[in-house]
Backbone as CSV, one residue per row, in Angstrom:
resi,resn,N_x,N_y,N_z,CA_x,CA_y,CA_z,C_x,C_y,C_z
1,MET,0.810,-1.185,0.000,0.000,0.000,0.000,0.865,1.267,0.000
2,TYR,1.824,1.374,0.932,2.708,2.533,1.013,4.096,2.208,0.495
3,ARG,4.188,1.241,-0.361,5.468,0.698,-0.802,6.463,1.767,-1.270
4,ASN,6.019,2.768,-1.994,6.934,3.767,-2.544,6.893,5.096,-1.805
5,HIS,6.271,5.121,-0.672,6.226,6.340,0.133,7.652,6.691,0.558
6,GLN,8.026,7.960,0.487,9.400,8.388,0.759,9.881,7.983,2.147
7,LYS,9.074,8.167,3.189,9.504,7.803,4.531,9.693,6.297,4.653
8,THR,8.793,5.547,4.045,8.908,4.093,4.087,10.177,3.660,3.372
9,LEU,10.430,4.231,2.224,11.625,3.891,1.459,12.881,4.289,2.223
10,ALA,12.858,5.454,2.846,14.017,5.889,3.629,14.250,4.960,4.805
11,THR,13.189,4.525,5.447,13.319,3.600,6.578,13.891,2.276,6.109
12,ARG,13.398,1.771,5.021,13.923,0.505,4.492,15.400,0.638,4.159
13,THR,15.772,1.743,3.559,17.169,1.964,3.209,18.033,2.030,4.458
14,SER,17.555,2.737,5.485,18.363,2.852,6.699,18.480,1.514,7.411
15,ILE,17.446,0.698,7.384,17.522,-0.632,8.002,18.597,-1.458,7.307
16,CYS,18.592,-1.452,6.005,19.557,-2.258,5.266,20.960,-1.684,5.347
17,ARG,21.075,-0.410,5.588,22.396,0.199,5.602,23.064,0.097,6.966
18,THR,22.329,0.266,8.040,22.997,0.411,9.328,22.689,-0.691,10.320
19,LYS,21.473,-0.906,10.662,21.145,-1.758,11.791,21.687,-3.184,11.694
20,PRO,21.446,-3.937,10.626,21.934,-5.310,10.620,23.444,-5.430,10.518
21,GLN,24.103,-4.445,9.921,25.529,-4.596,9.681,26.373,-4.317,10.917
22,LYS,25.990,-3.378,11.740,26.823,-3.020,12.883,27.031,-4.192,13.837
23,PRO,25.974,-4.893,14.250,26.223,-6.053,15.121,27.050,-7.127,14.425
24,SER,26.815,-7.344,13.129,27.566,-8.380,12.435,29.041,-8.017,12.340
25,ARG,29.354,-6.740,12.163,30.764,-6.325,12.165,31.383,-6.577,13.530
26,THR,30.653,-6.229,14.581,31.161,-6.437,15.932,31.406,-7.921,16.175
27,TYR,30.464,-8.761,15.775,30.638,-10.203,15.953,31.853,-10.710,15.190
28,SER,32.032,-10.255,13.952,33.174,-10.747,13.184,34.485,-10.271,13.780
29,GLU,34.491,-9.066,14.352,35.702,-8.577,15.004,36.025,-9.387,16.258
30,GLN,35.016,-10.023,16.840,35.207,-10.844,18.035,35.368,-12.323,17.678
31,ASP,35.532,-12.621,16.409,35.635,-14.002,15.910,34.375,-14.807,16.206
32,ARG,33.248,-14.166,16.269,31.953,-14.823,16.444,31.298,-14.887,15.070
33,TYR,31.931,-15.663,14.193,31.568,-15.658,12.786,30.178,-16.203,12.503
34,SER,29.740,-17.204,13.239,28.422,-17.772,12.939,27.319,-16.759,13.220
35,GLU,27.454,-15.979,14.301,26.455,-14.942,14.583,26.514,-13.832,13.533
36,ALA,27.724,-13.449,13.156,27.881,-12.406,12.138,27.278,-12.857,10.815
37,LYS,27.554,-14.096,10.443,27.033,-14.625,9.183,25.511,-14.620,9.195
38,SER,24.931,-15.049,10.301,23.478,-15.080,10.419,22.877,-13.684,10.245
39,LEU,23.487,-12.680,10.864,22.979,-11.309,10.749,23.150,-10.761,9.337
40,TYR,24.288,-11.051,8.708,24.482,-10.594,7.334,23.462,-11.233,6.393
41,ILE,23.199,-12.518,6.572,22.219,-13.201,5.722,20.835,-12.592,5.930
42,HIS,20.504,-12.334,7.179,19.215,-11.704,7.476,19.134,-10.317,6.826
43,ALA,20.195,-9.524,6.964,20.230,-8.193,6.352,20.125,-8.284,4.837
44,LEU,20.819,-9.248,4.256,20.781,-9.413,2.809,19.377,-9.764,2.334
45,ASN,18.708,-10.650,3.048,17.335,-11.009,2.680,16.408,-9.803,2.744
46,ILE,16.542,-8.996,3.798,15.713,-7.793,3.915,15.996,-6.830,2.768
47,CYS,17.268,-6.575,2.517,17.636,-5.627,1.460,17.166,-6.097,0.092
48,GLN,17.356,-7.377,-0.199,16.923,-7.892,-1.495,15.420,-7.763,-1.664
49,ARG,14.697,-8.074,-0.607,13.238,-8.026,-0.666,12.723,-6.587,-0.736
50,GLN,13.306,-5.695,0.059,12.779,-4.338,0.167,13.378,-3.357,-0.833
51,LEU,14.641,-3.521,-1.153,15.324,-2.549,-2.006,15.628,-3.083,-3.402
52,GLY,15.715,-4.395,-3.529,16.053,-4.993,-4.811,17.485,-5.490,-4.830
53,VAL,17.744,-6.428,-5.696,19.045,-7.090,-5.771,20.166,-6.135,-6.169
54,GLY,19.881,-5.201,-7.043,20.924,-4.313,-7.552,21.110,-3.020,-6.777
55,HIS,20.335,-2.814,-5.729,20.453,-1.564,-4.954,21.840,-1.501,-4.312
56,PRO,22.449,-0.322,-4.261,23.801,-0.196,-3.695,23.928,-0.727,-2.259
57,ASN,22.923,-0.535,-1.435,23.001,-1.055,-0.066,22.956,-2.575,-0.048
58,THR,22.162,-3.154,-0.935,22.097,-4.611,-1.040,23.448,-5.152,-1.491
59,VAL,24.036,-4.492,-2.459,25.350,-4.905,-2.962,26.394,-4.820,-1.848
60,THR,26.338,-3.777,-1.043,27.279,-3.620,0.069,27.133,-4.746,1.088
61,VAL,25.898,-5.076,1.437,25.677,-6.164,2.394,26.194,-7.481,1.812
62,ARG,25.946,-7.714,0.521,26.426,-8.946,-0.132,27.955,-9.009,-0.111
63,LYS,28.610,-7.878,-0.367,30.080,-7.836,-0.326,30.593,-8.075,1.096
64,ASN,29.918,-7.487,2.076,30.330,-7.700,3.467,30.204,-9.166,3.858
65,LEU,29.145,-9.827,3.406,28.977,-11.252,3.677,30.091,-12.057,3.000
66,ALA,30.417,-11.708,1.770,31.506,-12.393,1.067,32.832,-12.188,1.785
67,ASN,33.085,-10.965,2.245,34.322,-10.686,2.984,34.373,-11.469,4.292
68,LEU,33.241,-11.598,4.937,33.185,-12.391,6.163,33.551,-13.842,5.872
69,ARG,33.006,-14.383,4.803,33.300,-15.779,4.448,34.783,-15.959,4.148
70,VAL,35.390,-15.008,3.467,36.829,-15.061,3.197,37.592,-15.011,4.518
71,GLY,37.163,-14.139,5.417,37.803,-14.028,6.723,37.700,-15.300,7.539
72,VAL,36.567,-15.977,7.464,36.377,-17.239,8.188,37.344,-18.287,7.660
73,ARG,37.465,-18.367,6.338,38.402,-19.351,5.762,39.833,-19.036,6.178
74,ALA,40.201,-17.767,6.155,41.563,-17.378,6.553,41.803,-17.690,8.027
75,ALA,40.822,-17.428,8.870,40.957,-17.724,10.300,41.083,-19.230,10.526
76,SER,40.350,-20.021,9.773,40.449,-21.481,9.888,41.835,-21.967,9.503
77,ARG,42.384,-21.396,8.433,43.733,-21.783,8.017,44.767,-21.388,9.067
78,ARG,44.617,-20.173,9.628,45.551,-19.737,10.681,45.468,-20.659,11.890
79,GLU,44.264,-21.033,12.270,44.084,-21.924,13.422,44.692,-23.296,13.144
80,ALA,44.509,-23.805,11.931,45.098,-25.096,11.578,46.620,-25.034,11.622
81,ARG,47.202,-23.946,11.104,48.662,-23.795,11.160,49.143,-23.694,12.605
82,ARG,48.401,-22.954,13.409,48.772,-22.804,14.813,48.737,-24.148,15.528
83,ARG,47.705,-24.919,15.283,47.599,-26.240,15.916,48.706,-27.166,15.434
84,HIS,48.988,-27.107,14.136,50.046,-27.949,13.588,51.394,-27.562,14.193
85,HIS,51.642,-26.283,14.301,52.895,-25.787,14.877,52.983,-26.193,16.350
86,PHE,51.902,-26.087,17.066,51.883,-26.425,18.490,52.121,-27.918,18.688
87,THR,51.477,-28.769,17.884,51.636,-30.213,18.052,53.010,-30.693,17.571
88,SER,53.588,-30.028,16.580,54.900,-30.448,16.088,56.025,-30.062,17.044
89,GLU,55.784,-29.089,17.923,56.798,-28.692,18.895,56.857,-29.650,20.089
90,GLN,55.791,-30.398,20.300,55.764,-31.263,21.497,56.424,-32.576,21.281
């Protein structure tokens, strides 16, 4: 009904831009990747549904999720190297 109303659109944009990403960034900085991933996925779903797939905020959330996934893989590799180094010293 009010789908294209300016205030509604501004609210949707602000939700996709700020609220879901801040906690997910904090979680990823604390190595709480599963919580961060969950929040990014939730934010991405909202942005895609409300703003569209090609909207700049949607693209930003998608990139942040991709960066998180890259970070998780890198952290896993670092942890594996650390464990290997620790066990080989004993």
